[in-house]
N, C-alpha and C positions, 0 to 999 in steps of 0.2 A: 709236557709236550704231548700232542696227540698224533704225532707222525704215524702214517699208515693205518689210521683208524678207519678202515674201509667201510664201516657201517654208519659212521657219523654223518647225519644228514642236516643237522642244524646246530647252531651255537648261539646261546643267548648270554648277553652281558648285562649286569645290573646297571640301572641308570646312575647309580651312585659310584660306579667304578672309577678308580683313580689310575687305571692301567695306562701307561705312557707309550709302551712299545709292544707290538706283537713280535715275539722272539723269532729268530731264524729257524726255519723248518717247522714251526709250531704246528701247522696243519698240512704239511707236505704229504701229498698223495692220499689225502682223504677223499677218495673217489666218489663217495655218495653225497658229499657236501654240496648243497644247491644254492644256499643263500646265507649271507652274513651281514649283520649290522654291527658296526663298532660303536663303543661308547665315545662321546665327544672328547674324552680325555686323551685318546690315542693320538700321538704325534708322529709315530713312525711305524711302518710295516717292514719288518726285517727281511733279510735275504731268504729267498725260497719259502717264505711263510705259507704260501698256498700253491706251491710247486706241483704241477700236474693234478690239480683238483679239477678234473675234466668236466664234471657236471656243475661246477660253480658258475652259475649264469647271472646271479644278481648280487652286487656288493653295494652296501650303503656306507659310503665313506664318512668319517667324522669331520666335523666342521673345523677342527684344529689340526688336521693332518698336514705335516710338513714334508715328510720323506716317504717315498715308496722305493725300497731298496732293490738290489740285484735279484733278478728272477723271481720277484715276489709273487707274481701271478703267471708265471711261465706255463704255457699250455693249459690255460683254464677255458671254460666254456662261456666266458663273458659275452653278452650280446650288445651291451652298451656301457659307456662310462660317463658318470657324472662326477667329475673330479672337483673337489672343493677349491675355492679361491685361495685358501691358505697354503696350498701345495707349492713347494719350492723346488724339490728335487725328484726327478724321475730317473732312477739309476739304470745302469746297464741291463738290458733284456727284461725290464720290469714286466712287460706284457708280451714277450716273445711267444710266437705261435698261438696267440689267442685268435683262433680262426673264425670265430663268429662275430668279431667286431667289424663294423662297416664304416662308421664315421666316428672320429674322435676330435673334440675341441679341447685344447689345452687352456687352463685358467691363466690369467695374466701375471701371476706371481711366480710361475715356473721359470727359474733362472738356469737350471741345469737339465739338459735332456741327454741322457747317456746313450752310448752306441747301442744299436739293435733294439731300442726300446719297444718299437712296434714291428720289428722285422719278423718275417714268418707268419704274419697275420694275413693269410691268403685272400680273405674277402674284404680287407680294408680298402675302401675306395678313396677316402679323404681324411687327411690330418690337417686340422685348422690351427694355425699359430697366429694369433692376433697381436703379438707383442715381440719384443726383441730379447730373447733369452741370452744370458752371458755365454753359454756353451751349448753347442749342438754336436753330438757325436756322429760317428760314421753309421751309415746304413740304418737310419732310424725307421725307415719303412721299406717295403718291397718296391721294385721298379714299377709295378702295375698301379700303385697308389699315386695320388696327387696331393701335394701340399698346397693348402689355401693360405695365403698370407698377403701382406701389403707390399706393393711394388717398392723396391728400394730398401726393404727391411733386411735384417740379418738372415731371416729365413729365406727370403728371395735370393740373396747372395749364395746361401748354402745350396739351394736348388740348382742355381746356375753352375756352381763349382762342382757339384756332385752328379749332375745330369738327371735330376729328378724332375718330374712334371710339376708345373706350378699353375695355379689359378689365382688371379688377384681379387681381393676383397674390395 
């Protein structure tokens, strides 16, 4: 584990890596870390793996990723997200307080969106949900943001029930 490795600025994984999971808190508070590319074998990013990596602005997610766990990227410097189609679970507070995010589009296989997943992302303007997830938690965004979705979808009903702004696709 590299927790609190304040001078670590980059991490390289072998192309032949068989790593399946980034363990909980693995890179927590590595404040100099700016970019990371995961091997395609990674299927899960554990709780708090990149917690408060404030300079982490670029993440290249693996093609086989299924789970981004609780607070995995809490308070990171991410400027954009290109989440893989394989992603199924965005757990609680996964991207909480990622203040540089402006727009996020969720891939179609995301079935679980945990509470507060993008809450505290003060610059987030739009969260686009083009499908019907099985579960959408409380306060997934701030009130200032807008959810873009299809009229009559689960996301639309969520917006109506929770009082979030909605734009139809």
